[in-house]
C-alpha positions, 0 to 999 in steps of 0.5 A: 825907256825906264819905267816910270816909279809909282808913287803912294799917296803918302809920298804926295806932299799935300802944300805942293811937291813930294815929302821927303820919304818921295825923293827919297824912293825916287832916289834910291829907284833910278839914281837921280838926286831930287833935293828939297824946294827952295821954299824960305828966303836966300840971298839975291846970287845965291845957289838955293835962289838960282834953283828955284828962278830954274826951279820957277823959269821949268814949270812956268813953261809946264802945259796945264791949268795952276788951277781947277775948280777954285783950287791949286793943281799939284802944278799951282801948288810947287808954283806956291812952294817955291815962291814963284812969282 
């Protein structure tokens, strides 16, 4: 099993997800191809719209709360950032 990548605080975005540095680190260490989140307005049926739909469907299925103690969790922040309704 692969060793998990350790991320420092500056690699995690306060608004959910990873920063550019964080994505670059994971891509470099694991050979992945992580891309930036789809946060803007997208054309229906476009590649970005399909990517957003796929992410939202997967993230909503993840176990765990979206908020705890009145604050959004990392999951909740990510769903908000990607505009998953």
